[in-house]
N, C-alpha and C positions, 0 to 999 in steps of 0.2 A: 503493498496500500505506497509505505511512506517515498518508494520508488519510484513509485508513479507521483509521488506529489512532485507541479508546480513551483518552484521558487520565488514567483513572480515578484519586481521589484514593488507594489503593491502592502505583497503580506508581507515585504520586506518589515516593509515601513507601516504597516500594519502591527507586528509583532514588537515593535520601537513604540509607538505610541503606547500601546497593552502593558510590553513595561513600567511604561512611565506612568498610569494609572494606577496598577498594582501596586508600585511604589511609594506614589500619592498616598493610597490610602492604608499603605501600611504604615507610613509614620503619621496620617492623624489618626488610627486607631490606635497607638503607641499617645502620640501626643493626649489625648482625649483620657486614653487610660489613666496616663498622670497626670490630669488635671482632675476626674474624679479625684483619685485617692492623696491629691493635695486638698480637696476640698472637705474631705470628711478629714485630715488635720486638721485643715482654718477650723472648721467647725467644734475640733474637739480640748482647741489649743480656746478657742469664743466660751467655752462654756467651760471650761479652769478658768480661765478671766474674773468670768460673768460669778463664777461661783465665791471665788477672793472676795471682790468686792460685798457681794450678801454677804459675808462673814464680819467682814468691815462696818456694818449695816446693824447687825447683831449687836457687835459688839459698842455701838453705839446706846442701843436698847437695852441693853445688859449697866452700862452707867446712868442709865434715867433710869430706870429702876431703881438702881438702889441711891438718885437723890431723890430721888419722890418718899424711899423711906425714913433721909433723914432730914428730910422736910418735915415731914406727917410727927416724928419723933421731936422737932424743936418749935413748929406751927403752935397756934393755939387752938385747931381747931382739923389734926388730923384725919375723920372721915373726908374731910375734902379730896384727900390724895387719895382714897380708893377706887374714886373714877379713874385716875390716869394710870393708876397701877394696869387694871385694868384696859385699858388701851395702850402702852404698852407690851403688855401683856400677850397682848392680838394681835401687833406689830413683829411682836416677837415665834411670835408660833405660824403664823402667815409665811415671816419670814423662813423660818427652819425646814415649813416644806416646802415652799422655792427653790430653796438648799439644798436639797434632798432629790427635787425632780430636775436638776440643773448641772448635777454631778453627772460625771459617765460611767463611773465606775460601779462594782457595786462592795467593793470595801469601802468606800465613798460614803456610799450610800448607807453602809453598818457604822461606818466616824459618823455620820448625819443625825442616825438615830440613837445614839450614847450621846449626845450632843442634844438631844431635844430632850432629855432623862433628865439630864444636870440642867438644863433651862427648867424641867419643870420643877426640880427639886428647888430651885433660884428661886424660879418665884410664890414655887408652893413658902418658904419661907419668907419673904416682901414680905405676901399677904397676913404671913401669921406675927407680922413684927409691929404690923399697921393696925391690925388688931390688938396686941398687945399695947401700941403706943395710943388708941382711942380709950379704952381701960385703963390705962395706968403709965401716963406720960413720962412719970418719974424710970420706971420698970427700962420701959422704953429705952431712955437717952443713956441708963446705967447699962446696954447691954447693945451699943454701935456695932461692937467688935464683933456680934452676929453678921448685921447686914456685909461688914467689912470680909470676914470668914468667906461667907460665902461667895458676895461678887469675886475673892480671890480664887474660889472654886472655879468659877464660871470664865474670870480669864487666863488658868491656868488650860482647858478645854480650847477654848475660842481659841491662843497660842497655838494647841496643839494642830487643833485643825485650822487655824492658818498656815503653820510651816506644812505640814501634806498636800496641803492646796498648792500652793506657794509653787511646792517640788514638782507638785502636777504639771503643773502650768510651764516652768521652766521647760520640764523636762520637754511636754510636748509640743513648747515652740523647736525645741533643739530637734527634734526626729520632723518637726515638719520643713527645720530647713535644711534636712539631710537628705530627705525627702526632694522637698526642691531641683538640690545639685543633681540629686541622682535624678531625676528626672528630665535634668537641662541635658548632663550629658546622655541618657540613655536615647534621647527625641536627636542630639546631632551626630549620635554615631549612627543612629538608622536613616540620619539623612546623606551620612556621608557612604553607609554598605550601599545603602539604593543609589547613589549617582554612580557611584563607582561598580555595581553589578550591570548600571545600565549604560555606563562609556566600553565597561570593555565588551556587553552583545550587539552595544551600535559598533565599536571595532570591529567585531567580525562581521558581523551583518556589512557594512561598507566594504571592508577586503574581503568578500564572497561578490563583490561587485568590481569592485573598483580592478580587482586583478584580470581575471577574465577580459574588462575592456583594454586592458594597457597591455595585454597578447593581443587581440585583434587588431587593435592600434598600430603596436609593431608587424605586424602580420600584412595587416593592406598597405604598410609601408616598402615595406620587402615586397610587397607585390607589385609595388606600385615601380621599385629599381626592376623591376624585372625577375623577380626570385620566385619561380613557380614552384616547388618543391618542397613548402612552408605549410605546413597543416595542422591545425588548432587541434590538442587532445580537447574531447568534448564530454570535459567531465562536471560543467557546470548546470545547475536546469531555470527553467522560464526566460527571462530573454538574453541573459544572457546566452546559456546555454543553446538559445535559437539564433542568435546571432553568432556564436563558434558552427553551428551548424551551416549555417548559412554563408559563414565563410569560405565554409572546406567545399562547399557547393560548387559556387561561385569561383572560386580558386582551382578543380578538376576542373567545370566546362573550360575555363578559358585553356586549359591545358591543352586539354581535347582541342580547340580551338584552333591550336598555336601548334600544336603536334600534326592536325590535319593540311595546318596552312602550312604547315614548311614540311611536307610529307607531298601534296601539291608540288609545289616548290621545285622539289628534288625530280618528283615525275618530268617536271615541265623540261629543266637543266636537260635530261637523262635522255628527252626527247630532240633537246635541239638540240644534241651534239651526235645524236644518231642522225638526226636532218644534217646536218654538219656534215657528217665522215658521208651519206651519201653522195649530199651534194660533191664532194671532192674525188668520191669516187666519178661520176656521172662527170663532172667538166676533164676527169685524168683520162677517159673513155675519152669522150671526143675532141681532147688535144692529140690522143691516138687516129684514132680516124680520119683528120685534118692533115693530119704529115703521111698518109699512106696512101 
């Protein structure tokens, strides 16, 4: 089947165009894959940074709860701060739920669950302290250290969470940078390999066209100089193969015509010599007759 395949110029060009399209598609797939991976890593970095920001808000709420308790102990109407504590507690609860939904890893979610427990204990302590301040302000004022101790426990838990979230964010950022660098390298390599492949195949295809054409041109020039002996080896297919075959047929026909003309010229020369010899004999006979 391949033996009878006509490797025409159009088909050669079609092969080059097809290879170029395949290489372009492959590079596009590699680039899109790299972009998808980068998008996933970028989203992970964004979530970690958002989690760090939420943790800072939780730290602010923790401080506000402590301030509410201290104001209740120092003020004349401690009960008025119950609403402030309720608002700050509701905000902290919402932030903790948001934090758990934001962190991408199961380990981080487990840490947030533990942090919820610490905050629940802290909120219970603050509410109990304000209840004490309402019932016995003097006793509440003498037990301010309990509020600070509860706040220190929350701060320690938040510090651990800060450190964990920041480490995750830094690690995710480094992974994103490494992925971006790797993606650029992969895309560049894919382009270079594709160009090298396309250039190599284009060179082979162009050589399969140029070499037979140069041979045909050399043969025609030698034919024009009178060399009728050269024949082309009919190895090419398609248009160049047709050119080789056409040249050989033309050279054979010219050779036959020249041979025929040469043969005719030889025959004419032989006849002329024979005619000349006969004329000489006739002339000699005539001369002999006239002498007698």
